[in-house]
All heavy atoms as TSV, in Angstrom:
chain	resi	resn	atom	element	x	y	z
A	1	MET	N	N	22.891	18.050	30.417
A	1	MET	CA	C	22.708	18.982	29.346
A	1	MET	C	C	21.428	19.791	29.450
A	1	MET	O	O	21.361	20.908	28.949
A	1	MET	CB	C	22.684	18.238	28.017
A	1	MET	CG	C	23.994	18.153	27.279
A	1	MET	SD	S	25.025	19.573	27.547
A	1	MET	CE	C	25.852	19.661	26.064
A	2	ALA	N	N	20.412	19.227	30.103
A	2	ALA	CA	C	19.142	19.928	30.209
A	2	ALA	C	C	19.295	21.265	30.933
A	2	ALA	O	O	18.639	22.240	30.585
A	2	ALA	CB	C	18.108	19.058	30.913
A	3	TYR	N	N	20.186	21.305	31.935
A	3	TYR	CA	C	20.346	22.565	32.651
A	3	TYR	C	C	20.897	23.667	31.747
A	3	TYR	O	O	20.604	24.839	31.934
A	3	TYR	CB	C	21.221	22.380	33.891
A	3	TYR	CG	C	22.681	22.158	33.629
A	3	TYR	CD1	C	23.564	23.241	33.631
A	3	TYR	CD2	C	23.194	20.897	33.385
A	3	TYR	CE1	C	24.914	23.054	33.393
A	3	TYR	CE2	C	24.543	20.702	33.140
A	3	TYR	CZ	C	25.403	21.780	33.140
A	3	TYR	OH	O	26.723	21.591	32.907
A	4	ARG	N	N	21.673	23.292	30.739
A	4	ARG	CA	C	22.190	24.284	29.786
A	4	ARG	C	C	21.048	24.880	28.942
A	4	ARG	O	O	21.055	26.042	28.601
A	4	ARG	CB	C	23.255	23.673	28.868
A	4	ARG	CG	C	24.505	23.315	29.576
A	4	ARG	CD	C	25.282	24.565	29.904
A	4	ARG	NE	N	26.559	24.194	30.459
A	4	ARG	CZ	C	27.288	24.971	31.209
A	4	ARG	NH1	N	26.906	26.186	31.474
A	4	ARG	NH2	N	28.438	24.558	31.691
A	5	ILE	N	N	20.073	24.046	28.612
A	5	ILE	CA	C	18.907	24.534	27.876
A	5	ILE	C	C	18.145	25.531	28.730
A	5	ILE	O	O	17.757	26.609	28.272
A	5	ILE	CB	C	17.999	23.354	27.459
A	5	ILE	CG1	C	18.728	22.466	26.447
A	5	ILE	CG2	C	16.662	23.858	26.888
A	5	ILE	CD1	C	18.042	21.155	26.166
A	6	VAL	N	N	17.951	25.184	29.993
A	6	VAL	CA	C	17.244	26.096	30.903
A	6	VAL	C	C	18.048	27.381	31.078
A	6	VAL	O	O	17.495	28.486	31.042
A	6	VAL	CB	C	16.996	25.420	32.266
A	6	VAL	CG1	C	16.431	26.404	33.276
A	6	VAL	CG2	C	16.065	24.231	32.092
A	7	GLN	N	N	19.352	27.259	31.235
A	7	GLN	CA	C	20.217	28.427	31.375
A	7	GLN	C	C	20.110	29.351	30.161
A	7	GLN	O	O	19.932	30.558	30.297
A	7	GLN	CB	C	21.673	27.975	31.566
A	7	GLN	CG	C	22.633	29.123	31.747
A	7	GLN	CD	C	24.068	28.622	31.862
A	7	GLN	OE1	O	24.443	27.605	31.297
A	7	GLN	NE2	N	24.868	29.351	32.603
A	8	GLU	N	N	20.179	28.792	28.980
A	8	GLU	CA	C	20.076	29.592	27.764
A	8	GLU	C	C	18.700	30.243	27.656
A	8	GLU	O	O	18.570	31.392	27.242
A	8	GLU	CB	C	20.360	28.736	26.538
A	8	GLU	CG	C	20.341	29.507	25.230
A	8	GLU	CD	C	21.386	30.607	25.129
A	8	GLU	OE1	O	22.451	30.497	25.776
A	8	GLU	OE2	O	21.137	31.591	24.420
A	9	ARG	N	N	17.688	29.521	28.020
A	9	ARG	CA	C	16.323	30.048	27.967
A	9	ARG	C	C	16.178	31.242	28.907
A	9	ARG	O	O	15.539	32.239	28.572
A	9	ARG	CB	C	15.310	28.943	28.322
A	9	ARG	CG	C	13.888	29.371	28.277
A	9	ARG	CD	C	13.471	29.777	26.854
A	9	ARG	NE	N	12.134	30.279	26.892
A	9	ARG	CZ	C	11.791	31.541	26.635
A	9	ARG	NH1	N	12.704	32.387	26.243
A	9	ARG	NH2	N	10.560	31.929	26.699
A	10	LEU	N	N	16.759	31.169	30.079
A	10	LEU	CA	C	16.696	32.291	31.014
A	10	LEU	C	C	17.455	33.510	30.486
A	10	LEU	O	O	16.994	34.631	30.629
A	10	LEU	CB	C	17.245	31.878	32.385
A	10	LEU	CG	C	16.356	30.953	33.185
A	10	LEU	CD1	C	17.091	30.499	34.440
A	10	LEU	CD2	C	15.037	31.613	33.547
A	11	VAL	N	N	18.593	33.270	29.879
A	11	VAL	CA	C	19.397	34.365	29.333
A	11	VAL	C	C	18.651	35.080	28.215
A	11	VAL	O	O	18.678	36.304	28.122
A	11	VAL	CB	C	20.767	33.844	28.828
A	11	VAL	CG1	C	21.490	34.907	28.024
A	11	VAL	CG2	C	21.622	33.381	30.004
A	12	THR	N	N	17.962	34.336	27.378
A	12	THR	CA	C	17.299	34.936	26.210
A	12	THR	C	C	15.815	35.218	26.442
A	12	THR	O	O	15.130	35.631	25.527
A	12	THR	CB	C	17.455	34.035	24.982
A	12	THR	OG1	O	16.833	32.765	25.257
A	12	THR	CG2	C	18.905	33.828	24.622
A	13	SER	N	N	15.332	35.002	27.663
A	13	SER	CA	C	13.917	35.171	27.902
A	13	SER	C	C	13.501	36.641	27.854
A	13	SER	O	O	14.288	37.542	28.112
A	13	SER	CB	C	13.523	34.598	29.272
A	13	SER	OG	O	14.135	35.337	30.290
A	14	LYS	N	N	12.267	36.835	27.485
A	14	LYS	CA	C	11.713	38.174	27.469
A	14	LYS	C	C	11.339	38.553	28.898
A	14	LYS	O	O	10.604	37.841	29.570
A	14	LYS	CB	C	10.470	38.210	26.582
A	14	LYS	CG	C	9.860	39.584	26.464
A	14	LYS	CD	C	8.679	39.570	25.507
A	14	LYS	CE	C	8.084	40.945	25.370
A	14	LYS	NZ	N	6.937	40.951	24.463
A	15	LYS	N	N	11.873	39.631	29.376
A	15	LYS	CA	C	11.596	40.059	30.735
A	15	LYS	C	C	10.234	40.755	30.789
A	15	LYS	O	O	9.882	41.503	29.924
A	15	LYS	CB	C	12.657	41.050	31.232
A	15	LYS	CG	C	14.094	40.588	31.425
A	15	LYS	CD	C	14.423	39.191	31.138
A	15	LYS	CE	C	15.895	38.922	31.303
A	15	LYS	NZ	N	16.520	38.318	30.167
A	16	ASN	N	N	9.468	40.464	31.842
A	16	ASN	CA	C	8.148	41.054	32.028
A	16	ASN	C	C	8.220	41.974	33.227
A	16	ASN	O	O	8.350	41.496	34.355
A	16	ASN	CB	C	7.112	39.947	32.217
A	16	ASN	CG	C	5.732	40.489	32.385
A	16	ASN	OD1	O	5.468	41.634	32.056
A	16	ASN	ND2	N	4.825	39.702	32.878
A	17	GLU	N	N	8.114	43.257	33.006
A	17	GLU	CA	C	8.140	44.259	34.069
A	17	GLU	C	C	9.393	44.101	34.930
A	17	GLU	O	O	9.335	44.165	36.149
A	17	GLU	CB	C	6.877	44.164	34.930
A	17	GLU	CG	C	5.608	44.440	34.148
A	17	GLU	CD	C	4.365	44.271	35.002
A	17	GLU	OE1	O	4.495	44.183	36.223
A	17	GLU	OE2	O	3.288	44.255	34.424
A	18	ASN	N	N	10.519	43.852	34.309
A	18	ASN	CA	C	11.803	43.710	34.998
A	18	ASN	C	C	11.822	42.559	35.999
A	18	ASN	O	O	12.489	42.623	37.011
A	18	ASN	CB	C	12.202	45.017	35.675
A	18	ASN	CG	C	12.442	46.112	34.663
A	18	ASN	OD1	O	12.946	45.858	33.583
A	18	ASN	ND2	N	12.054	47.308	35.002
A	19	LYS	N	N	11.058	41.518	35.725
A	19	LYS	CA	C	11.029	40.337	36.575
A	19	LYS	C	C	11.140	39.090	35.706
A	19	LYS	O	O	10.746	39.082	34.543
A	19	LYS	CB	C	9.722	40.263	37.353
A	19	LYS	CG	C	9.521	41.410	38.308
A	19	LYS	CD	C	8.184	41.343	38.962
A	19	LYS	CE	C	7.993	42.601	39.799
A	19	LYS	NZ	N	6.617	42.804	40.151
A	20	ILE	N	N	11.696	38.055	36.281
A	20	ILE	CA	C	11.725	36.758	35.624
A	20	ILE	C	C	10.858	35.817	36.455
A	20	ILE	O	O	10.939	35.778	37.684
A	20	ILE	CB	C	13.153	36.193	35.511
A	20	ILE	CG1	C	13.972	37.047	34.541
A	20	ILE	CG2	C	13.136	34.745	35.055
A	20	ILE	CD1	C	15.400	36.611	34.387
A	21	VAL	N	N	10.034	35.051	35.759
A	21	VAL	CA	C	9.175	34.066	36.408
A	21	VAL	C	C	9.552	32.690	35.877
A	21	VAL	O	O	9.658	32.490	34.674
A	21	VAL	CB	C	7.689	34.348	36.098
A	21	VAL	CG1	C	6.798	33.270	36.677
A	21	VAL	CG2	C	7.279	35.718	36.587
A	22	VAL	N	N	9.754	31.753	36.802
A	22	VAL	CA	C	10.034	30.379	36.448
A	22	VAL	C	C	8.952	29.526	37.073
A	22	VAL	O	O	8.760	29.530	38.292
A	22	VAL	CB	C	11.427	29.908	36.930
A	22	VAL	CG1	C	11.637	28.446	36.592
A	22	VAL	CG2	C	12.513	30.782	36.342
A	23	ASP	N	N	8.217	28.805	36.244
A	23	ASP	CA	C	7.147	27.935	36.722
A	23	ASP	C	C	7.590	26.502	36.420
A	23	ASP	O	O	7.659	26.093	35.263
A	23	ASP	CB	C	5.853	28.271	35.983
A	23	ASP	CG	C	4.631	27.637	36.590
A	23	ASP	OD1	O	4.743	27.060	37.690
A	23	ASP	OD2	O	3.560	27.746	35.990
A	24	TYR	N	N	7.917	25.745	37.467
A	24	TYR	CA	C	8.463	24.406	37.304
A	24	TYR	C	C	7.489	23.365	37.826
A	24	TYR	O	O	6.860	23.564	38.852
A	24	TYR	CB	C	9.780	24.289	38.086
A	24	TYR	CG	C	10.312	22.878	38.148
A	24	TYR	CD1	C	11.103	22.384	37.132
A	24	TYR	CD2	C	9.995	22.055	39.211
A	24	TYR	CE1	C	11.571	21.081	37.155
A	24	TYR	CE2	C	10.461	20.734	39.253
A	24	TYR	CZ	C	11.239	20.260	38.236
A	24	TYR	OH	O	11.694	18.969	38.273
A	25	LYS	N	N	7.377	22.250	37.115
A	25	LYS	CA	C	6.598	21.143	37.652
A	25	LYS	C	C	7.130	19.827	37.083
A	25	LYS	O	O	7.727	19.790	36.003
A	25	LYS	CB	C	5.111	21.279	37.329
A	25	LYS	CG	C	4.761	21.248	35.872
A	25	LYS	CD	C	3.274	21.440	35.688
A	25	LYS	CE	C	2.938	21.526	34.209
A	25	LYS	NZ	N	1.486	21.661	34.002
A	26	ASP	N	N	6.950	18.770	37.852
A	26	ASP	CA	C	7.315	17.449	37.372
A	26	ASP	C	C	6.237	16.454	37.808
A	26	ASP	O	O	5.315	16.815	38.539
A	26	ASP	CB	C	8.719	17.029	37.822
A	26	ASP	CG	C	8.848	16.844	39.331
A	26	ASP	OD1	O	7.875	16.413	39.974
A	26	ASP	OD2	O	9.932	17.112	39.857
A	27	ASN	N	N	6.357	15.249	37.352
A	27	ASN	CA	C	5.347	14.233	37.685
A	27	ASN	C	C	5.919	13.184	38.644
A	27	ASN	O	O	5.506	12.032	38.631
A	27	ASN	CB	C	4.810	13.556	36.427
A	27	ASN	CG	C	5.901	12.849	35.632
A	27	ASN	OD1	O	7.073	12.987	35.927
A	27	ASN	ND2	N	5.487	12.099	34.645
A	28	GLY	N	N	6.844	13.607	39.496
A	28	GLY	CA	C	7.467	12.708	40.470
A	28	GLY	C	C	6.535	12.385	41.619
A	28	GLY	O	O	5.316	12.605	41.565
A	29	ILE	N	N	7.105	11.883	42.694
A	29	ILE	CA	C	6.302	11.455	43.838
A	29	ILE	C	C	5.875	12.590	44.740
A	29	ILE	O	O	5.043	12.421	45.610
A	29	ILE	CB	C	7.046	10.388	44.663
A	29	ILE	CG1	C	8.342	10.953	45.242
A	29	ILE	CG2	C	7.301	9.141	43.849
A	29	ILE	CD1	C	9.013	10.052	46.256
A	30	GLY	N	N	6.451	13.762	44.537
A	30	GLY	CA	C	6.131	14.898	45.403
A	30	GLY	C	C	6.768	14.718	46.764
A	30	GLY	O	O	7.596	13.851	46.977
A	31	ILE	N	N	6.382	15.594	47.695
A	31	ILE	CA	C	6.898	15.516	49.067
A	31	ILE	C	C	5.801	15.888	50.034
A	31	ILE	O	O	4.787	16.490	49.671
A	31	ILE	CB	C	8.119	16.439	49.290
A	31	ILE	CG1	C	7.729	17.900	48.983
A	31	ILE	CG2	C	9.313	16.014	48.483
A	31	ILE	CD1	C	8.806	18.898	49.324
A	32	ASN	N	N	5.990	15.530	51.278
A	32	ASN	CA	C	5.086	15.931	52.327
A	32	ASN	C	C	5.488	17.341	52.745
A	32	ASN	O	O	6.551	17.546	53.342
A	32	ASN	CB	C	5.202	14.960	53.510
A	32	ASN	CG	C	4.288	15.317	54.643
A	32	ASN	OD1	O	3.771	16.430	54.735
A	32	ASN	ND2	N	4.084	14.370	55.545
A	33	LYS	N	N	4.673	18.332	52.435
A	33	LYS	CA	C	5.037	19.736	52.669
A	33	LYS	C	C	5.278	20.023	54.154
A	33	LYS	O	O	6.119	20.812	54.500
A	33	LYS	CB	C	3.958	20.643	52.120
A	33	LYS	CG	C	4.393	22.077	51.974
A	33	LYS	CD	C	3.377	22.884	51.199
A	33	LYS	CE	C	3.855	24.298	50.992
A	33	LYS	NZ	N	2.936	25.101	50.237
A	34	GLU	N	N	4.544	19.361	55.029
A	34	GLU	CA	C	4.724	19.562	56.462
A	34	GLU	C	C	6.103	19.049	56.920
A	34	GLU	O	O	6.659	19.520	57.892
A	34	GLU	CB	C	3.631	18.877	57.272
A	34	GLU	CG	C	2.280	19.572	57.189
A	34	GLU	CD	C	1.557	19.320	55.869
A	34	GLU	OE1	O	1.623	18.195	55.354
A	34	GLU	OE2	O	0.927	20.252	55.366
A	35	ALA	N	N	6.631	18.072	56.211
A	35	ALA	CA	C	7.928	17.492	56.568
A	35	ALA	C	C	9.068	18.147	55.797
A	35	ALA	O	O	10.209	17.722	55.897
A	35	ALA	CB	C	7.916	15.989	56.303
A	36	LEU	N	N	8.773	19.195	55.036
A	36	LEU	CA	C	9.791	19.872	54.228
A	36	LEU	C	C	10.827	20.496	55.146
A	36	LEU	O	O	10.515	21.287	56.016
A	36	LEU	CB	C	9.125	20.953	53.364
A	36	LEU	CG	C	10.026	21.696	52.401
A	36	LEU	CD1	C	10.572	20.753	51.341
A	36	LEU	CD2	C	9.235	22.811	51.731
A	37	ILE	N	N	12.071	20.101	54.958
A	37	ILE	CA	C	13.181	20.608	55.757
A	37	ILE	C	C	14.158	21.320	54.829
A	37	ILE	O	O	14.585	20.758	53.835
A	37	ILE	CB	C	13.913	19.460	56.501
A	37	ILE	CG1	C	12.942	18.748	57.451
A	37	ILE	CG2	C	15.118	19.980	57.236
A	37	ILE	CD1	C	13.516	17.483	58.034
A	38	LEU	N	N	14.474	22.544	55.181
A	38	LEU	CA	C	15.406	23.301	54.369
A	38	LEU	C	C	16.830	22.877	54.722
A	38	LEU	O	O	17.405	23.324	55.698
A	38	LEU	CB	C	15.234	24.813	54.588
A	38	LEU	CG	C	13.953	25.425	54.081
A	38	LEU	CD1	C	13.902	26.897	54.412
A	38	LEU	CD2	C	13.822	25.223	52.576
A	39	LYS	N	N	17.358	21.991	53.943
A	39	LYS	CA	C	18.757	21.593	54.114
A	39	LYS	C	C	19.329	21.310	52.747
A	39	LYS	O	O	18.615	21.091	51.782
A	39	LYS	CB	C	18.906	20.377	55.033
A	39	LYS	CG	C	18.280	19.115	54.494
A	39	LYS	CD	C	18.532	17.960	55.458
A	39	LYS	CE	C	18.011	16.666	54.856
A	39	LYS	NZ	N	18.265	15.530	55.686
A	40	ASN	N	N	20.619	21.352	52.664
A	40	ASN	CA	C	21.344	21.086	51.430
A	40	ASN	C	C	20.800	21.901	50.273
A	40	ASN	O	O	20.867	23.123	50.300
A	40	ASN	CB	C	21.333	19.590	51.125
A	40	ASN	CG	C	21.982	18.776	52.219
A	40	ASN	OD1	O	22.876	19.265	52.902
A	40	ASN	ND2	N	21.533	17.561	52.394
A	41	GLY	N	N	20.242	21.257	49.254
A	41	GLY	CA	C	19.805	21.965	48.039
A	41	GLY	C	C	18.722	22.987	48.305
A	41	GLY	O	O	18.776	24.110	47.797
A	42	LEU	N	N	17.730	22.636	49.112
A	42	LEU	CA	C	16.655	23.594	49.385
A	42	LEU	C	C	17.148	24.783	50.196
A	42	LEU	O	O	16.686	25.910	49.997
A	42	LEU	CB	C	15.489	22.925	50.100
A	42	LEU	CG	C	14.611	22.039	49.231
A	42	LEU	CD1	C	13.513	21.401	50.065
A	42	LEU	CD2	C	14.000	22.811	48.083
A	43	GLN	N	N	18.091	24.582	51.086
A	43	GLN	CA	C	18.658	25.698	51.837
A	43	GLN	C	C	19.435	26.622	50.908
A	43	GLN	O	O	19.357	27.830	51.030
A	43	GLN	CB	C	19.542	25.215	52.976
A	43	GLN	CG	C	20.049	26.368	53.841
A	43	GLN	CD	C	18.935	27.132	54.514
A	43	GLN	OE1	O	18.118	26.550	55.221
A	43	GLN	NE2	N	18.879	28.429	54.286
A	44	ASN	N	N	20.145	26.036	49.937
A	44	ASN	CA	C	20.854	26.847	48.956
A	44	ASN	C	C	19.906	27.683	48.136
A	44	ASN	O	O	20.151	28.863	47.851
A	44	ASN	CB	C	21.711	25.969	48.029
A	44	ASN	CG	C	22.873	25.342	48.743
A	44	ASN	OD1	O	23.330	25.820	49.771
A	44	ASN	ND2	N	23.378	24.246	48.184
A	45	VAL	N	N	18.795	27.091	47.734
A	45	VAL	CA	C	17.759	27.832	46.976
A	45	VAL	C	C	17.232	28.980	47.822
A	45	VAL	O	O	17.089	30.121	47.360
A	45	VAL	CB	C	16.615	26.896	46.541
A	45	VAL	CG1	C	15.419	27.680	46.021
A	45	VAL	CG2	C	17.096	25.921	45.500
A	46	GLU	N	N	16.934	28.701	49.100
A	46	GLU	CA	C	16.407	29.727	49.995
A	46	GLU	C	C	17.415	30.862	50.164
A	46	GLU	O	O	17.046	32.043	50.101
A	46	GLU	CB	C	16.067	29.108	51.356
A	46	GLU	CG	C	15.472	30.061	52.343
A	46	GLU	CD	C	14.082	30.540	51.978
A	46	GLU	OE1	O	13.399	29.875	51.186
A	46	GLU	OE2	O	13.680	31.600	52.487
A	47	ASN	N	N	18.678	30.547	50.342
A	47	ASN	CA	C	19.705	31.572	50.493
A	47	ASN	C	C	19.833	32.433	49.247
A	47	ASN	O	O	19.942	33.660	49.333
A	47	ASN	CB	C	21.059	30.929	50.815
A	47	ASN	CG	C	21.095	30.275	52.167
A	47	ASN	OD1	O	20.279	30.552	53.027
A	47	ASN	ND2	N	22.038	29.368	52.347
A	48	ARG	N	N	19.820	31.806	48.102
A	48	ARG	CA	C	19.935	32.560	46.843
A	48	ARG	C	C	18.702	33.424	46.606
A	48	ARG	O	O	18.793	34.548	46.103
A	48	ARG	CB	C	20.177	31.611	45.687
A	48	ARG	CG	C	21.545	31.000	45.750
A	48	ARG	CD	C	21.810	30.038	44.617
A	48	ARG	NE	N	23.172	29.538	44.709
A	48	ARG	CZ	C	23.495	28.269	44.815
A	48	ARG	NH1	N	22.561	27.328	44.799
A	48	ARG	NH2	N	24.753	27.890	44.905
A	49	LYS	N	N	17.538	32.906	46.940
A	49	LYS	CA	C	16.294	33.679	46.810
A	49	LYS	C	C	16.367	34.948	47.628
A	49	LYS	O	O	16.033	36.031	47.156
A	49	LYS	CB	C	15.105	32.826	47.235
A	49	LYS	CG	C	13.791	33.608	47.203
A	49	LYS	CD	C	12.767	33.104	48.182
A	49	LYS	CE	C	13.196	33.286	49.591
A	49	LYS	NZ	N	12.184	33.572	50.567
A	50	GLU	N	N	16.832	34.811	48.865
A	50	GLU	CA	C	16.964	35.990	49.746
A	50	GLU	C	C	17.965	36.992	49.167
A	50	GLU	O	O	17.744	38.185	49.205
A	50	GLU	CB	C	17.395	35.558	51.140
A	50	GLU	CG	C	16.342	34.765	51.884
A	50	GLU	CD	C	15.105	35.565	52.208
A	50	GLU	OE1	O	15.237	36.772	52.538
A	50	GLU	OE2	O	14.012	34.994	52.133
A	51	ALA	N	N	19.065	36.479	48.628
A	51	ALA	CA	C	20.119	37.358	48.096
A	51	ALA	C	C	19.639	38.199	46.923
A	51	ALA	O	O	20.108	39.315	46.737
A	51	ALA	CB	C	21.340	36.528	47.682
A	52	ILE	N	N	18.710	37.672	46.128
A	52	ILE	CA	C	18.231	38.413	44.956
A	52	ILE	C	C	16.835	39.013	45.153
A	52	ILE	O	O	16.214	39.491	44.231
A	52	ILE	CB	C	18.250	37.535	43.681
A	52	ILE	CG1	C	17.295	36.355	43.823
A	52	ILE	CG2	C	19.661	37.095	43.352
A	52	ILE	CD1	C	17.114	35.562	42.536
A	53	ARG	N	N	16.353	38.959	46.387
A	53	ARG	CA	C	15.038	39.525	46.749
A	53	ARG	C	C	13.908	38.890	45.915
A	53	ARG	O	O	13.018	39.576	45.441
A	53	ARG	CB	C	15.036	41.043	46.589
A	53	ARG	CG	C	16.016	41.743	47.501
A	53	ARG	CD	C	16.059	43.253	47.321
A	53	ARG	NE	N	15.807	43.768	45.979
A	53	ARG	CZ	C	16.747	43.940	45.045
A	53	ARG	NH1	N	17.982	43.620	45.284
A	53	ARG	NH2	N	16.430	44.448	43.871
A	54	GLY	N	N	13.962	37.592	45.776
A	54	GLY	CA	C	12.948	36.882	45.014
A	54	GLY	C	C	11.922	36.206	45.918
A	54	GLY	O	O	11.988	36.324	47.143
A	55	THR	N	N	10.982	35.528	45.294
A	55	THR	CA	C	9.982	34.763	46.026
A	55	THR	C	C	9.915	33.359	45.437
A	55	THR	O	O	10.148	33.166	44.241
A	55	THR	CB	C	8.582	35.386	45.975
A	55	THR	OG1	O	8.171	35.481	44.622
A	55	THR	CG2	C	8.558	36.772	46.596
A	56	ILE	N	N	9.571	32.409	46.286
A	56	ILE	CA	C	9.403	31.029	45.840
A	56	ILE	C	C	8.158	30.467	46.512
A	56	ILE	O	O	7.954	30.649	47.712
A	56	ILE	CB	C	10.611	30.143	46.253
A	56	ILE	CG1	C	11.904	30.657	45.627
A	56	ILE	CG2	C	10.370	28.706	45.851
A	56	ILE	CD1	C	13.146	29.924	46.104
A	57	ASN	N	N	7.339	29.802	45.711
A	57	ASN	CA	C	6.187	29.094	46.233
A	57	ASN	C	C	6.305	27.637	45.846
A	57	ASN	O	O	6.663	27.318	44.704
A	57	ASN	CB	C	4.874	29.670	45.674
A	57	ASN	CG	C	4.631	31.080	46.171
A	57	ASN	OD1	O	4.720	31.351	47.353
A	57	ASN	ND2	N	4.344	31.968	45.249
A	58	PHE	N	N	6.011	26.741	46.785
A	58	PHE	CA	C	6.054	25.315	46.520
A	58	PHE	C	C	4.653	24.731	46.606
A	58	PHE	O	O	3.877	25.093	47.485
A	58	PHE	CB	C	6.923	24.585	47.553
A	58	PHE	CG	C	8.374	24.937	47.484
A	58	PHE	CD1	C	8.946	25.741	48.471
A	58	PHE	CD2	C	9.162	24.476	46.460
A	58	PHE	CE1	C	10.277	26.065	48.416
A	58	PHE	CE2	C	10.510	24.798	46.392
A	58	PHE	CZ	C	11.075	25.586	47.378
A	59	ASP	N	N	4.335	23.837	45.704
A	59	ASP	CA	C	3.116	23.025	45.782
A	59	ASP	C	C	3.605	21.601	45.574
A	59	ASP	O	O	3.895	21.194	44.459
A	59	ASP	CB	C	2.111	23.420	44.683
A	59	ASP	CG	C	0.852	22.594	44.740
A	59	ASP	OD1	O	0.713	21.758	45.656
A	59	ASP	OD2	O	0.003	22.760	43.859
A	60	ALA	N	N	3.734	20.893	46.647
A	60	ALA	CA	C	4.387	19.588	46.599
A	60	ALA	C	C	3.534	18.515	47.266
A	60	ALA	O	O	3.947	17.877	48.201
A	60	ALA	CB	C	5.763	19.678	47.261
A	61	THR	N	N	2.335	18.348	46.784
A	61	THR	CA	C	1.442	17.366	47.366
A	61	THR	C	C	2.012	15.972	47.187
A	61	THR	O	O	2.355	15.567	46.075
A	61	THR	CB	C	0.056	17.445	46.689
A	61	THR	OG1	O	-0.420	18.791	46.820
A	61	THR	CG2	C	-0.917	16.483	47.342
A	62	SER	N	N	2.108	15.259	48.282
A	62	SER	CA	C	2.670	13.906	48.250
A	62	SER	C	C	1.891	13.035	47.269
A	62	SER	O	O	0.672	12.976	47.296
A	62	SER	CB	C	2.622	13.287	49.651
A	62	SER	OG	O	3.215	12.028	49.652
A	63	GLY	N	N	2.614	12.412	46.359
A	63	GLY	CA	C	2.003	11.520	45.375
A	63	GLY	C	C	1.502	12.214	44.123
A	63	GLY	O	O	1.036	11.550	43.194
A	64	LYS	N	N	1.606	13.540	44.052
A	64	LYS	CA	C	1.082	14.267	42.897
A	64	LYS	C	C	2.107	15.153	42.225
A	64	LYS	O	O	1.770	16.136	41.598
A	64	LYS	CB	C	-0.128	15.096	43.323
A	64	LYS	CG	C	-1.277	14.247	43.807
A	64	LYS	CD	C	-2.541	15.040	43.937
A	64	LYS	CE	C	-3.648	14.085	44.345
A	64	LYS	NZ	N	-4.935	14.694	44.294
A	65	GLY	N	N	3.372	14.814	42.364
A	65	GLY	CA	C	4.413	15.577	41.718
A	65	GLY	C	C	4.840	16.787	42.505
A	65	GLY	O	O	4.389	17.035	43.625
A	66	PHE	N	N	5.741	17.542	41.930
A	66	PHE	CA	C	6.318	18.718	42.586
A	66	PHE	C	C	6.138	19.927	41.670
A	66	PHE	O	O	6.412	19.853	40.473
A	66	PHE	CB	C	7.818	18.466	42.833
A	66	PHE	CG	C	8.504	19.585	43.552
A	66	PHE	CD1	C	8.464	19.654	44.929
A	66	PHE	CD2	C	9.192	20.563	42.845
A	66	PHE	CE1	C	9.116	20.694	45.602
A	66	PHE	CE2	C	9.832	21.596	43.502
A	66	PHE	CZ	C	9.797	21.648	44.881
A	67	LYS	N	N	5.708	21.041	42.243
A	67	LYS	CA	C	5.555	22.280	41.500
A	67	LYS	C	C	6.205	23.404	42.295
A	67	LYS	O	O	6.126	23.428	43.520
A	67	LYS	CB	C	4.088	22.640	41.287
A	67	LYS	CG	C	3.307	21.629	40.488
A	67	LYS	CD	C	1.837	22.025	40.411
A	67	LYS	CE	C	1.026	20.937	39.749
A	67	LYS	NZ	N	-0.407	21.234	39.776
A	68	SER	N	N	6.843	24.307	41.598
A	68	SER	CA	C	7.382	25.485	42.252
A	68	SER	C	C	7.265	26.674	41.307
A	68	SER	O	O	7.271	26.522	40.095
A	68	SER	CB	C	8.822	25.283	42.701
A	68	SER	OG	O	9.647	25.044	41.608
A	69	TYR	N	N	7.163	27.829	41.880
A	69	TYR	CA	C	6.994	29.077	41.148
A	69	TYR	C	C	8.009	30.062	41.721
A	69	TYR	O	O	8.001	30.343	42.917
A	69	TYR	CB	C	5.557	29.587	41.367
A	69	TYR	CG	C	5.249	30.891	40.699
A	69	TYR	CD1	C	4.835	30.943	39.385
A	69	TYR	CD2	C	5.330	32.089	41.410
A	69	TYR	CE1	C	4.521	32.139	38.785
A	69	TYR	CE2	C	5.033	33.296	40.818
A	69	TYR	CZ	C	4.627	33.319	39.494
A	69	TYR	OH	O	4.322	34.515	38.909
A	70	PHE	N	N	8.929	30.524	40.874
A	70	PHE	CA	C	9.963	31.453	41.284
A	70	PHE	C	C	9.700	32.795	40.607
A	70	PHE	O	O	9.390	32.840	39.429
A	70	PHE	CB	C	11.359	31.004	40.844
A	70	PHE	CG	C	11.733	29.627	41.302
A	70	PHE	CD1	C	11.712	28.569	40.420
A	70	PHE	CD2	C	12.123	29.388	42.604
A	70	PHE	CE1	C	12.063	27.301	40.814
A	70	PHE	CE2	C	12.482	28.127	43.018
A	70	PHE	CZ	C	12.459	27.069	42.105
A	71	LEU	N	N	9.883	33.854	41.334
A	71	LEU	CA	C	9.766	35.212	40.797
A	71	LEU	C	C	10.925	36.010	41.353
A	71	LEU	O	O	11.159	36.024	42.556
A	71	LEU	CB	C	8.449	35.844	41.228
A	71	LEU	CG	C	8.235	37.307	40.846
A	71	LEU	CD1	C	7.954	37.404	39.351
A	71	LEU	CD2	C	7.101	37.894	41.648
A	72	PHE	N	N	11.700	36.640	40.459
A	72	PHE	CA	C	12.815	37.457	40.929
A	72	PHE	C	C	13.057	38.629	39.995
A	72	PHE	O	O	12.790	38.557	38.809
A	72	PHE	CB	C	14.088	36.642	41.177
A	72	PHE	CG	C	14.510	35.778	40.010
A	72	PHE	CD1	C	15.417	36.236	39.076
A	72	PHE	CD2	C	13.999	34.489	39.882
A	72	PHE	CE1	C	15.812	35.435	38.030
A	72	PHE	CE2	C	14.412	33.679	38.836
A	72	PHE	CZ	C	15.307	34.151	37.907
A	73	PRO	N	N	13.534	39.754	40.575
A	73	PRO	CA	C	13.791	40.937	39.756
A	73	PRO	C	C	15.038	40.755	38.901
A	73	PRO	O	O	15.942	40.011	39.234
A	73	PRO	CB	C	14.010	42.045	40.795
A	73	PRO	CG	C	14.429	41.338	42.037
A	73	PRO	CD	C	13.810	39.969	41.984
A	74	VAL	N	N	15.056	41.476	37.778
A	74	VAL	CA	C	16.186	41.428	36.872
A	74	VAL	C	C	17.184	42.491	37.263
A	74	VAL	O	O	16.867	43.557	37.621
A	74	VAL	CB	C	15.757	41.637	35.409
A	74	VAL	CG1	C	16.943	41.642	34.484
A	74	VAL	CG2	C	14.757	40.581	35.031
């Protein structure tokens, strides 16, 4: 159900200069950025990002959670 909340929030969000920004973070275990392999879910994200001319930044320090910043045009 949480994804529906996020979906609704994106639909009703106020657009800033015709762009949407999503700033995500969690308090999980993080990942080793050097070992980051684009497969499955991450490859799907990368493909979709390219299709909409967006940008994605990851900050995934091992042991310190996962953060990502998405920016894409409306």
